[in-house]
C-alpha positions in Angstrom: -65.9 -5.0 -34.7 -63.1 -6.2 -36.9 -60.2 -3.8 -37.8 -59.3 -3.9 -41.5 -57.1 -1.5 -43.4 -53.8 -0.9 -45.2 -50.7 1.2 -44.6 -47.9 2.2 -46.9 -44.5 1.3 -45.6 -41.3 1.8 -47.7 -41.6 -0.4 -50.7 -45.3 -1.3 -50.6 -48.6 -1.6 -49.0 -49.4 -3.7 -45.9 -52.9 -5.0 -45.7 -54.1 -6.1 -42.3 -57.2 -7.6 -40.7 -57.7 -8.1 -36.9 -60.9 -10.1 -36.2 -62.6 -12.0 -33.4 -61.6 -9.4 -30.9 -62.5 -10.5 -27.4 -61.8 -8.9 -24.0 -60.8 -11.9 -21.9 -59.9 -10.1 -18.6 -60.4 -6.7 -16.9 -59.0 -5.8 -13.6 -60.0 -2.6 -11.7 -58.0 -2.8 -8.4 -58.6 0.8 -7.6 -61.8 2.5 -8.7 -63.8 5.3 -7.0 -66.8 7.5 -7.8 -67.4 10.8 -6.0 -70.0 13.5 -6.3 -68.9 17.0 -7.3 -71.3 19.4 -5.6 -73.3 21.4 -8.1 -71.6 20.0 -11.2 -71.5 16.2 -11.5 -69.7 13.0 -10.9 -66.0 12.1 -10.9 -64.8 8.6 -11.8 -61.3 7.5 -11.1 -59.7 4.2 -12.0 -56.2 3.4 -11.0 -53.7 0.7 -12.0 -56.3 -1.2 -14.2 -55.4 -3.8 -16.8 -57.1 -5.3 -19.8 -56.4 -8.5 -21.8 -57.6 -8.9 -25.4 -57.4 -12.0 -27.6 -57.8 -11.8 -31.4 -57.1 -13.3 -34.8 -54.6 -11.4 -37.1 -53.9 -11.5 -40.8 -51.3 -9.5 -42.7 -50.4 -9.4 -46.4 -47.7 -7.6 -48.3 -46.3 -8.1 -51.8 -43.5 -10.2 -50.3 -45.3 -12.4 -47.7 -48.5 -13.1 -45.9 -49.1 -14.3 -42.4 -51.9 -15.1 -39.9 -52.5 -16.4 -36.4 -53.8 -15.6 -33.0 -52.6 -12.8 -30.7 -53.0 -11.5 -27.2 -52.6 -7.9 -26.1 -52.2 -7.1 -22.4 -52.5 -3.4 -21.4 -51.5 -2.6 -17.8 -51.0 0.4 -15.5 -54.1 2.1 -17.0 -55.3 5.2 -15.2 -58.6 7.0 -16.1 -60.1 10.2 -14.7 -63.5 11.1 -16.1 -65.8 14.0 -15.2 -69.5 13.7 -16.0 -71.9 16.6 -15.7 -75.4 16.1 -14.6 -77.3 19.3 -15.4 -80.3 19.8 -13.1 -83.3 20.4 -15.4 -86.8 19.5 -14.2 -88.3 19.8 -17.7 -87.3 16.4 -19.0 -85.4 13.2 -18.2 -82.1 13.3 -16.4 -79.1 13.5 -18.7 -75.4 12.8 -18.2 -72.6 14.0 -20.5 -68.9 13.5 -20.4 -67.2 16.8 -19.6 -63.6 15.6 -19.6 -61.6 12.4 -19.7 -57.9 11.7 -19.2 -56.4 8.2 -19.8 -52.8 7.0 -19.6 -51.4 3.5 -19.9 -48.0 2.3 -18.8 -47.3 -1.0 -20.5 -48.5 -2.8 -23.6 -47.4 -6.4 -24.2 -48.3 -7.9 -27.6 -47.8 -11.6 -28.4 -48.5 -12.9 -31.9 -48.5 -16.6 -32.7 -48.9 -17.9 -36.2 -47.1 -18.5 -39.5 -45.9 -16.5 -42.4 
């Protein structure tokens, strides 16, 4: 979905809209899934990266601008634990018990005009 909003900075409001958000690349060079006996599943993703393309539009009382942008997020590490309760009375369910995510680098490139 698009991201639209406004923020107050110093002398005025900044209105922004980020639209046409598309994930153009995902790299998972190190990923593993392991069973946790009696409790669930552990998912580990290491050194992942993600590239997103988008349109951007910004407007203040002094200027306005718009264009295309690319965001590249790298050195992403995720550890997630899912519980799988054993219950023979209904369908199997999975719930997220814990999740930890860190990212190392974020590179943002904006092209356009103001």
